[in-house]
C-alpha positions as CSV (number, residue, x, y, z in Angstrom):
1,M,0.0,0.0,0.0
2,L,2.8,2.4,0.8
3,M,4.7,1.7,-2.4
4,E,1.5,2.1,-4.4
5,N,0.9,5.5,-2.8
6,L,4.5,6.5,-3.5
7,L,4.3,5.4,-7.2
8,R,0.9,7.2,-7.6
9,S,2.3,10.4,-6.1
10,K,5.3,10.3,-8.5
11,E,2.8,9.7,-11.4
12,Y,4.4,6.3,-12.2
13,W,1.3,4.1,-11.3
14,S,0.1,4.1,-15.0
15,L,3.3,2.1,-15.7
16,I,2.3,-0.5,-13.2
17,E,-1.2,-0.8,-14.6
18,D,-0.5,-0.4,-18.3
19,G,3.2,-1.1,-18.8
20,V,5.7,0.7,-20.8
21,I,4.5,2.5,-24.0
22,A,6.3,1.1,-27.1
23,A,6.6,3.1,-30.2
24,P,4.9,1.3,-33.1
25,A,6.6,0.7,-36.4
26,G,6.7,3.8,-38.5
27,A,6.0,5.9,-35.4
28,T,5.9,9.7,-35.5
29,Q,8.4,11.8,-33.6
30,D,5.8,12.4,-30.9
31,Q,5.2,8.7,-30.4
32,I,9.0,8.0,-30.3
33,Q,9.4,10.7,-27.7
34,A,6.5,9.3,-25.6
35,A,8.0,5.9,-25.7
36,K,11.4,7.3,-24.5
37,E,9.7,9.2,-21.7
38,S,7.8,6.0,-20.7
39,K,11.0,4.0,-20.6
40,L,12.7,6.6,-18.4
41,K,9.7,6.7,-16.0
42,D,9.8,2.9,-15.9
43,L,13.5,3.0,-14.9
44,K,12.6,5.5,-12.1
45,A,9.7,3.3,-10.9
46,K,11.9,0.2,-11.0
47,N,14.5,2.1,-8.9
48,Y,11.8,2.9,-6.2
49,L,10.8,-0.8,-6.2
50,F,14.4,-2.0,-5.9
51,Q,15.1,0.3,-3.0
52,A,12.1,-1.0,-1.1
53,I,12.7,-4.7,-1.7
54,E,14.9,-6.9,0.6
55,R,18.2,-8.1,-1.0
56,S,17.2,-11.8,-0.7
57,I,14.0,-11.1,-2.7
58,L,15.6,-8.6,-5.0
59,E,17.8,-11.3,-6.5
60,T,14.7,-13.2,-7.7
61,I,13.2,-10.2,-9.5
62,L,16.3,-8.6,-11.1
63,T,15.5,-10.5,-14.3
64,R,12.2,-8.7,-14.7
65,G,12.2,-6.2,-17.5
66,T,9.7,-3.6,-16.4
67,A,8.2,-2.1,-13.2
68,K,4.9,-3.8,-14.2
69,E,6.6,-7.2,-14.4
70,I,8.2,-6.6,-11.0
71,W,5.0,-5.5,-9.4
72,D,3.0,-8.4,-10.9
73,S,5.5,-11.0,-9.7
74,M,5.6,-9.5,-6.2
75,R,1.8,-9.4,-6.1
76,Q,1.7,-13.0,-7.2
77,K,4.3,-14.1,-4.7
78,Y,2.8,-12.3,-1.7
79,C,-0.9,-12.0,-2.4
80,G,-1.3,-15.3,-4.2
81,S,-4.1,-16.4,-6.4
82,T,-7.8,-16.5,-5.5
83,K,-7.4,-20.2,-4.7
84,V,-4.6,-19.5,-2.3
85,K,-6.6,-16.8,-0.6
86,R,-9.6,-19.1,-0.2
87,A,-7.4,-21.8,1.3
88,Q,-5.9,-19.4,3.7
89,L,-9.3,-18.1,4.8
90,Q,-10.7,-21.6,5.2
91,A,-7.6,-22.5,7.4
92,L,-8.2,-19.4,9.5
93,R,-11.9,-20.3,9.9
94,K,-11.1,-23.8,11.1
95,E,-8.6,-22.4,13.5
96,F,-11.1,-20.2,15.2
97,E,-14.1,-22.6,15.2
């Protein structure tokens, strides 16, 4: 939640949601410039993510190419899928019954 707030405040959250803008083949100068700016913003977002992640975990995500890929892999690792969440909730219910 804190990292999401930071990335939103720095206006990098769109990179997490949509990914990096790529210039299409035969792109105009404006499209090329937008792609370059998107890549630079992505590098900055990745830097924030790298600073916040523990070294032991960092080594597992260094191969990810974009901030979106890093965010998605971290969300998958720590939030899990819907099945995992259901199983965790069922285990907690049984524990408190």
